[in-house]
C-alpha positions in Angstrom: -140.7 32.5 85.6 -138.0 30.7 87.4 -139.6 29.3 90.4 -142.6 27.8 88.2 -139.4 25.9 86.3 -138.1 24.4 89.5 -141.5 23.8 91.0 -141.9 21.5 87.9 -138.8 20.4 88.2 -139.1 18.8 92.0 -142.9 17.4 90.8 -141.7 16.0 88.1 -139.1 14.1 90.6 -141.6 13.3 92.7 -143.9 11.6 90.3 -140.9 10.4 87.8 -141.8 6.9 89.0 -145.4 6.9 89.8 -146.0 3.6 87.4 -144.1 1.9 89.6 -145.4 3.1 92.9 -142.3 4.5 93.8 -142.6 6.7 96.9 -140.5 9.9 96.3 -140.0 13.4 97.9 -137.9 16.4 96.7 -136.4 18.9 98.6 -135.2 22.1 97.0 -132.9 24.3 98.6 -131.6 27.1 96.7 -131.1 26.0 93.1 -130.4 22.5 94.4 -132.9 19.5 94.2 -132.1 16.4 95.7 -134.4 13.3 95.8 -135.3 10.7 98.7 -136.9 7.4 98.1 -139.4 5.2 100.2 -142.0 5.8 103.0 -138.9 7.6 105.2 -138.2 9.5 102.4 -140.0 12.5 104.2 -138.0 11.8 107.7 -134.8 11.9 105.5 -135.4 15.4 103.4 -136.5 17.2 106.4 -133.0 16.1 108.4 -131.2 17.3 105.7 -133.5 20.6 104.7 -132.7 24.1 106.2 -135.1 27.1 107.1 -136.6 28.2 104.4 -136.8 24.8 102.4 -139.2 23.3 100.3 -140.2 19.5 100.0 -142.2 17.8 97.8 -144.0 14.7 97.8 -145.5 12.4 95.5 -148.8 10.9 96.3 -148.6 7.6 98.3 -148.3 7.0 102.3 -145.2 9.0 104.0 -144.0 8.4 107.8 -143.7 12.0 109.6 -141.1 12.7 112.0 -141.8 13.2 115.6 -140.6 16.9 115.9 -140.1 19.1 113.6 -138.3 22.4 114.4 -137.3 23.6 110.9 -139.3 26.3 109.3 -139.9 24.3 105.9 -143.0 24.1 103.8 -144.3 20.7 103.4 -146.2 20.1 100.4 -148.4 17.0 99.0 -150.0 15.8 95.4 -153.0 16.8 97.4 -155.6 15.5 100.3 -156.8 12.9 98.3 -153.0 11.2 97.0 -150.6 12.1 99.5 -150.7 11.1 103.3 -149.0 11.4 107.0 -148.3 8.9 109.4 -146.8 9.3 112.8 -143.2 7.6 113.1 -144.1 7.1 116.4 -146.8 4.6 115.5 -145.1 2.3 113.4 -145.3 -1.4 115.5 -141.5 -1.1 116.4 -141.2 2.2 117.2 -144.1 2.8 119.2 -143.8 5.2 122.0 -147.8 6.3 123.4 -148.6 9.3 124.4 -151.3 11.9 122.7 -148.6 14.1 120.4 -147.2 11.9 117.8 -146.8 14.8 115.4 -144.9 18.1 117.1 -144.1 21.2 115.2 -142.2 23.2 117.6 -140.6 26.2 115.6 -138.6 28.3 117.8 -139.6 32.0 118.2 -136.1 33.2 116.6 -137.0 32.0 113.6 -138.2 34.2 110.3 -139.6 31.9 107.8 -142.8 29.9 108.1 -143.4 26.0 108.7 -145.8 25.0 106.5 -148.6 22.0 106.0 -149.9 21.9 102.3 -152.1 19.6 100.2 -152.1 16.5 102.8 -154.0 14.2 104.7 -152.2 14.1 108.1 -153.6 11.2 110.0 -153.8 9.8 113.5 -155.6 6.3 114.8 -156.9 4.6 117.6 -154.7 1.8 118.8 -156.8 -0.9 120.2 -154.5 -2.1 122.9 -153.3 1.2 124.3 -156.4 3.4 123.6 -154.4 5.8 122.0 -155.2 8.7 119.5 -152.4 10.6 117.9 -152.4 13.9 117.6 -150.6 16.7 115.1 -149.3 18.7 118.1 -148.4 22.8 117.5 -147.0 23.6 120.6 -144.7 26.2 121.9 -144.1 27.1 118.4 -144.2 30.5 116.1 -145.5 31.0 112.7 -147.0 28.3 111.5 -149.2 27.8 108.7 -151.8 24.6 107.4 -154.4 24.8 104.7 -156.0 22.4 102.5 -155.3 19.6 104.6 -157.1 16.7 106.2 -156.3 16.0 109.3 -157.9 13.7 112.1 -156.7 15.4 115.2 -155.2 18.5 116.2 -153.6 20.4 119.4 -152.5 23.8 119.2 -150.7 25.6 122.8 -149.0 28.1 123.9 -147.7 28.8 120.1 -148.3 32.1 118.5 -149.5 33.4 114.7 -150.6 30.0 114.1 -153.0 29.8 110.5 -155.2 26.5 109.8 -157.2 27.7 106.3 -159.4 25.5 104.0 -158.6 22.5 106.2 -161.0 19.2 107.2 -160.0 18.7 110.9 -162.0 15.7 112.8 -161.0 16.8 115.7 -159.8 20.1 117.0 -158.2 21.7 120.0 -156.8 24.8 121.3 -155.7 26.4 124.4 -153.4 29.5 125.7 -152.5 30.6 122.3 -151.7 33.9 120.3 -152.9 35.2 117.1 -154.6 31.5 116.6 -156.4 31.9 113.5 -159.0 29.3 111.6 -160.5 30.3 108.5 -163.3 28.1 106.1 -162.4 25.1 107.7 -165.2 22.5 108.7 -164.3 20.9 112.2 -166.2 17.8 113.5 -165.2 18.6 117.2 -164.1 21.8 118.6 -162.3 21.1 122.2 -160.5 22.9 124.8 -159.0 21.4 127.3 -158.3 23.9 130.3 -159.9 26.5 132.2 -157.7 29.4 133.0 -159.3 31.9 132.3 -156.3 33.1 129.5 -157.5 30.2 127.6 -157.4 30.5 123.7 -156.7 34.4 124.1 -156.8 35.8 120.8 -158.3 32.8 118.9 -160.1 34.6 115.8 -162.5 31.4 114.2 -164.4 32.7 110.6 -166.4 31.6 108.7 -165.6 27.9 110.0 -168.4 25.2 109.8 -168.5 23.3 113.1 -170.5 19.9 113.0 -171.0 17.9 116.3 -173.2 15.1 115.2 -170.0 12.5 115.5 -168.7 14.2 118.7 -167.9 12.0 121.3 -170.5 13.3 123.3 -172.6 15.6 122.7 -172.5 19.9 122.5 -169.7 21.5 120.6 -167.4 21.6 123.4 -166.5 18.5 125.4 -168.1 19.3 128.6 -165.8 17.0 130.6 -162.4 18.8 130.2 -163.4 22.1 129.8 -166.0 25.0 131.4 -165.3 27.9 128.4 -163.7 28.8 125.0 -162.5 31.9 126.2 -160.9 35.0 124.7 -162.4 33.7 121.0 -163.7 35.6 118.3 -166.1 33.7 116.1 -167.4 35.4 113.3 -169.6 34.0 110.3 -169.8 30.6 111.1 -171.9 27.8 111.1 -172.3 26.0 114.8 -174.5 23.1 114.5 -175.5 20.9 117.0 -177.9 17.2 116.6 -178.8 15.6 119.5 -177.8 11.8 119.7 -179.1 10.2 122.9 -181.4 10.4 125.4 -180.8 13.2 127.7 -181.4 16.7 125.9 -180.0 18.7 128.5 -176.8 17.9 126.7 -178.4 20.0 124.1 -175.5 22.9 125.2 -172.3 24.7 123.9 -171.1 24.3 127.4 -172.3 23.0 130.8 -173.7 26.8 131.1 -175.5 26.4 128.2 -173.3 29.4 126.2 -170.1 30.5 125.5 -168.7 32.7 128.3 -169.0 36.0 127.9 -165.2 36.4 127.3 -165.7 35.2 123.6 -167.9 37.2 121.1 -169.7 36.0 118.0 -171.0 38.4 115.2 -173.0 36.8 111.9 -173.2 33.6 113.2 -175.6 30.9 112.7 -176.5 28.2 115.4 -178.1 25.3 113.7 -180.0 22.4 116.4 -179.4 24.8 119.4 -182.8 25.4 121.6 -181.7 28.9 122.8 -178.9 31.1 121.0 -175.4 29.7 122.4 -173.9 33.6 122.5 -173.7 35.1 125.3 -172.3 38.6 124.1 -172.8 38.8 120.2 -174.4 40.8 117.1 -176.1 39.9 114.5 -176.4 36.2 115.2 -179.1 34.2 114.8 -180.8 30.3 115.6 -182.2 28.0 112.5 -182.9 24.8 111.3 -180.9 22.6 109.0 -183.8 22.9 106.5 -183.1 26.7 106.6 -180.0 26.4 105.1 -179.3 23.2 103.8 -181.2 21.0 101.2 -180.9 17.7 103.0 -178.9 15.4 105.5 -177.0 14.1 102.9 -173.9 15.4 104.4 -173.7 18.6 102.0 -173.4 22.2 103.5 -173.5 24.0 100.4 -176.2 26.7 101.4 -179.5 26.6 99.2 -180.0 29.6 97.2 -182.4 31.4 100.0 -180.1 31.0 102.4 -177.0 32.5 100.7 -179.3 35.8 100.6 -180.9 35.4 103.9 -177.2 34.5 105.9 -175.1 36.7 105.5 -171.5 37.8 106.9 -169.9 40.6 108.1 -168.7 41.0 104.6 -172.1 40.5 102.9 -171.1 37.5 101.5 -172.2 34.3 103.0 -172.1 32.9 106.1 -170.1 29.3 106.7 -167.1 27.8 104.6 -168.1 29.2 100.9 -168.0 32.4 101.9 -165.7 35.0 103.9 -162.2 35.7 101.9 -161.0 31.7 101.1 -164.1 29.7 100.0 -163.6 26.7 101.0 -161.5 24.5 99.0 -159.1 21.7 99.3 -157.2 22.0 96.6 -153.6 23.5 96.9 -152.5 26.7 95.4 -149.8 25.4 93.1 -150.2 23.0 90.6 -150.8 19.4 90.6 -149.6 16.4 88.3 -152.0 14.8 87.4 -151.4 12.3 84.7 -147.4 11.3 83.7 -146.3 9.0 81.1 -143.0 7.8 79.8 -141.4 4.8 77.6 -139.1 2.2 79.3 -136.3 3.2 76.9 -135.0 6.5 75.9 -134.5 7.7 72.3 -131.0 7.1 70.4 -129.9 10.2 71.4 -130.2 9.2 75.0 -133.5 11.1 75.8 -136.2 10.2 77.6 -139.7 11.8 76.8 -142.1 12.1 79.2 -145.9 13.4 78.9 -147.0 15.5 82.1 -150.5 16.9 82.8 -150.3 19.3 85.5 -153.6 20.9 86.8 -153.4 24.4 87.6 -153.5 25.5 91.1 -156.4 27.9 93.2 
């Protein structure tokens, strides 16, 4: 109960000036709550934070520091309301390069670094042909949930989990204990070809959609040769050929996942032949076998929910498994707040707050 009260206090502080469109960040350290304001409020809060602290953000656009090495929890007011942009892409601070958000949590850290309920945006810079990444590199104990991310790269990291996220682009290499569950991934890429790539990578109940890939196929064939040492379970891999060269209708240049990877109870859509070299209970199907139309919905039709089952007996894809897909955070969100412009005669400001239930 005490924790809930502190959470509500932090949330109220974060939206108390909502009507005036003020950007507010609160930092909770033990029983002390501090407030920061403006688009750089998150950067200031992280500077003042200690490991284990919780940072809450109001709705709005905030800038994220170029590098974070503190194990803090950063909570937004839902991915539709709170947006993070790389500080390095401010015109006066542009430095170029691929990694504009760098998560680098030392191995000695006992707490997790957490992001939840946010949209994390990169962007293409027309002048520099630059795309920004959220980079988790040489890090340990990182958790990202209920977020929408433009592009993410996880490399040389340990114990990274990404759950219930929408990833426009995802790249990974040489990780230990990388876990993706119930995520939508528009493009999956492995940038390296070493035999140890993606060591201990585990993808469960994910939906890989390659219709909007820069190049055809689940994997970018120009940059990699495999997704080795990876486990795919209860996933849907969807390919829709675009262009004239149908030879690209493959997962990789060799036409299948490498023998060092394993797939179980997965479904491949749009492939001429199964892309799974080592597999159990995997199959190919058409788009119509699983979905009602091409409107973009990935909710399985009733027949598919009982026909295409995962290892747990539930439907394959993002709405099955242990973490059915949703971008709603696990904590309460303030959906409405109203307050008078003046206090009562007793000096009290009476506020009305509506809070939605978390998961």
